[in-house]
N, C-alpha and C positions, 0 to 999 in steps of 0.2 A: 590634164586635171580632174581629178574628180571629187570637186571640194563646190561650193557658195556662199558666199560671204552677205550680212544683210546688216546693215546701217539705220537704225532707229532714230527715230525724239519725234520729239507731242505736232510737226509740221512736216513730218515725212521717212520714205518709205526711200533706199536708195540700196541699186545690187553694187557691188562694185566686184570686179575679177581678185583673185585671190597673192599674187603680182601685184595689185594696182595696191590693197589694204597695204599690205607690206611698204611699201615704198614712199607712204605718207599718207594713209586714211585721214578726212576733213573730221575736222574735232566738234565738239558738240553733238555727240549719236553716241548710243550703242552699236554695239556688235556683236555679233551672232554671227561664228564662221561654224563652216559643218560639214567635214572631209567623211569622207566616206571610201570602203571601198581600200586600195594599198596606200595609201596613209605616209610614210615614213618617206620622199620628197616632200611633200605638202606640211609638214609638221616640220623641215629641219627651215623652213623658210619660215617659219615663226618663234623658233629657237628665240634665236637671239634681237628683237625686236621686241616678241611681249618678256621677253626673262622668262621664257619655260628650262626647267631643270629639264638635265638630259635627260639622268634617269624615268624621271615622267616620262617624254616621248616615246623612252622605250617601249616604255611599258605598254604607251596608247598604239604606239607602230605595230605590237605584235600578238594575239591574242594570245587566249587561252589563261589567262588570270581569274585569282580568287576578284568579289568583289571586297574592296579595298578603302578607305579613305587618307590620302599623306596630305600632308600643312608643308606644302615647300616659300613660308611668310605671303608672295607676294600673290599665289594661285594656290588652288586646294587640286588635287585630279583624284575624281571619281572613277572605280573603274566597275563598271555591271556587267558582271559573265553572261547573265541566262535571260538578259533582254528578250519576249518577243518576238521576229516579225511579222507577217503576214506578205508576201509574196505570190506575183500569183498564187492565190486562193490554195499558199502551203505556209503553214505556218513552221519558220526558221528559230537559232539561236541565232546572239547579235549581241556582241558586245560589244558596249559601249564608255568609251571616256570624256569628263567635265574637267575643264582645267576655266577655275571661275573664277575671274580676275574685276580690278575695280569696273571698267566700262567697257568691258569686255567676255563671253562666253563662246568655248571652244564646243564642239562635240567632234570626238572619232567615231566613225562606226561603225564594225567591220563582222561580215558574217565569216559563221566559225566554222 
């Protein structure tokens, strides 16, 4: 899986696997779930536990979308299609999607 989960509070920073996060992450932390490359499998794991909308997951998992903001109640999805990423001294376009929840931010980064 191409993902990373970081939890933090005023006292410490912890790193969890995505499966550990989904199966029951410790309370009292804010979490950043960072997913890149092939995101479909990882996003499917997060859909029910985080209450992510299936249409938002589909947009995040597949590239080629225009910038947009959609409000699905508990979270917002932001898609930025022209983010620039420097990789091995080359500049590439990348789509970045963000799910913003109360104590969790999920970023999905896809190369174009």
